[in-house]
C-alpha positions in Angstrom: -19.5 0.9 -10.5 -19.5 -2.1 -12.8 -18.6 -5.6 -11.7 -15.3 -5.3 -13.5 -14.2 -2.2 -11.5 -15.6 -3.6 -8.2 -13.3 -6.6 -8.4 -10.2 -5.2 -9.9 -7.1 -4.7 -7.7 -6.4 -1.1 -6.6 -3.8 0.5 -8.8 -1.2 2.4 -6.8 1.5 4.6 -8.4 4.9 4.6 -6.7 7.2 7.6 -7.2 10.6 6.9 -5.6 14.1 7.6 -6.8 15.9 5.1 -4.5 15.5 1.8 -6.4 15.8 -0.4 -3.3 13.1 1.5 -1.5 10.9 1.5 -4.6 11.2 -2.3 -4.9 10.5 -2.7 -1.2 7.3 -0.6 -1.5 6.3 -2.5 -4.6 6.6 -5.8 -2.7 4.6 -4.6 0.2 1.8 -3.2 -1.9 1.7 -6.3 -4.1 1.5 -8.4 -1.0 -1.5 -6.3 0.0 -3.1 -7.1 -3.3 -2.5 -3.8 -5.1 -1.5 -3.5 -8.7 1.6 -1.3 -8.7 2.3 1.2 -11.4 6.0 2.1 -11.4 8.1 2.8 -9.4 8.9 5.9 -11.3 12.2 7.6 -10.3 11.8 10.9 -12.1 9.1 13.5 -12.0 9.2 13.8 -15.8 8.4 10.1 -15.9 5.7 10.1 -13.2 3.8 13.1 -14.5 2.4 11.5 -17.6 1.4 8.5 -15.6 -0.4 10.7 -13.1 -2.1 12.5 -15.9 -3.2 9.6 -18.1 -3.4 6.4 -16.1 -6.4 5.4 -14.0 -5.0 5.3 -10.4 -6.6 4.5 -7.1 -3.8 5.9 -4.9 -0.2 7.0 -5.0 2.9 6.8 -2.7 5.4 9.7 -3.4 8.9 10.5 -2.3 9.4 14.3 -2.0 12.8 14.9 -3.6 13.6 13.0 -6.8 16.6 13.0 -9.0 15.4 15.6 -11.4 13.2 17.8 -9.1 10.6 17.7 -6.3 7.4 15.7 -6.7 5.2 18.8 -6.4 3.9 18.7 -10.0 2.9 15.1 -9.7 1.2 15.7 -6.3 -0.7 18.7 -7.7 -1.9 16.6 -10.7 -3.0 13.8 -8.4 -4.8 16.3 -6.2 -6.6 17.8 -9.2 -7.7 14.4 -10.4 -8.9 13.4 -6.9 -6.5 10.5 -6.5 -5.5 10.0 -2.9 -1.8 10.0 -2.2 0.7 10.0 0.7 4.3 10.8 1.1 7.2 8.4 2.1 10.2 10.6 2.9 13.2 10.9 5.1 12.3 14.6 5.7 10.0 16.1 8.2 6.5 17.4 7.5 7.9 20.9 7.0 9.6 19.7 3.8 6.3 18.5 2.2 5.0 20.7 -0.5 3.1 23.5 1.2 -0.2 22.8 -0.5 0.0 19.1 0.6 1.2 19.3 4.2 -2.1 17.8 5.4 -1.5 14.6 3.4 -0.5 11.4 5.2 3.1 10.6 5.3 5.6 8.2 6.9 9.3 8.7 7.5 12.1 6.6 6.2 13.3 4.2 7.3 10.0 2.5 7.7 8.7 -1.0 8.4 6.1 -2.9 6.3 3.4 -2.2 8.9 3.9 1.5 8.5 3.1 1.2 4.7 0.1 -1.0 5.4 -1.2 1.5 8.0 -0.6 4.3 5.5 -2.7 2.6 2.9 -5.5 1.9 5.4 -5.3 5.5 6.5 -6.0 6.5 2.9 -8.9 4.0 2.8 -10.4 5.3 6.1 -10.5 8.7 4.6 -12.7 7.1 1.9 -10.1 7.9 -0.7 -9.3 4.4 -1.6 -11.9 1.6 -2.0 -11.5 -0.3 1.3 -13.7 -3.2 0.1 -11.4 -4.1 -2.7 -8.3 -3.6 -0.5 -9.7 -5.7 2.3 -10.8 -8.5 0.0 -7.3 -8.9 -1.5 -5.7 -8.4 1.9 -7.8 -11.1 3.4 -6.9 -13.5 0.6 -3.2 -12.5 1.1 -3.4 -13.2 4.8 -5.0 -16.6 4.2 -2.2 -17.4 1.7 0.4 -16.3 4.2 -1.4 -18.3 6.9 -1.2 -21.4 4.8 2.5 -21.0 3.9 3.7 -19.0 6.9 6.7 -21.0 8.2 6.9 -24.0 5.9 4.8 -26.0 8.3 1.3 -24.9 7.5 -0.4 -27.9 9.3 1.4 -27.1 12.6 0.5 -23.4 12.2 -3.1 -24.2 11.4 -3.4 -26.7 14.3 -6.1 -25.6 16.7 -7.6 -23.0 14.3 -11.0 -23.8 12.8 -11.3 -23.4 9.1 -14.1 -20.8 9.5 -14.6 -18.5 12.4 -16.5 -15.3 13.2 -13.8 -13.3 14.8 -10.2 -12.6 13.4 -7.5 -14.8 14.9 -4.1 -13.4 15.8 -1.6 -15.9 14.4 1.9 -16.2 15.7 4.7 -18.6 14.7 8.4 -18.7 13.8 8.0 -16.6 10.7 5.6 -14.1 12.3 6.7 -13.9 16.0 4.9 -10.6 16.5 1.8 -12.1 14.9 -0.7 -11.0 12.3 -4.4 -11.0 12.2 -5.7 -13.9 10.1 -9.2 -13.8 8.7 -11.0 -16.9 7.4 -13.7 -16.9 4.8 -16.8 -19.1 5.3 
């Protein structure tokens, strides 16, 4: 692996026919530091991307406007690209050959998508080091701008620390894990 590929952002294909959901997935993945390809809303549009683009992962809806996503899923599987499904259907509706793939049900929350991407990385299908590096940077950026009062949110937290800190404030009442770099 060259330095160029070691430091590039993971490229994730989104295949989703509902534009609002596709844009929401795009925003979540970009916040995680991924480079999003798509969203593609038709299988006929997604298939050439799956065949010819260098991808690190993909998030697929099952039923698209023109047909099911099965040809795209089959292509990604042959290329060894990890993928998961985001659908409003149960696991029984997943393509038979791919029922063991990770999936989440619509409606979903942002944390579901993040967990899905980490599940792909735990399976060693997506480079976790690249994803974690950009996610750490994203968390730090969110930590600095979280509620418009970064000084009050940062009050009491050292600038470097060994263990992650769970940060809570007005914008993130449930909290998120903040990592600092030394």
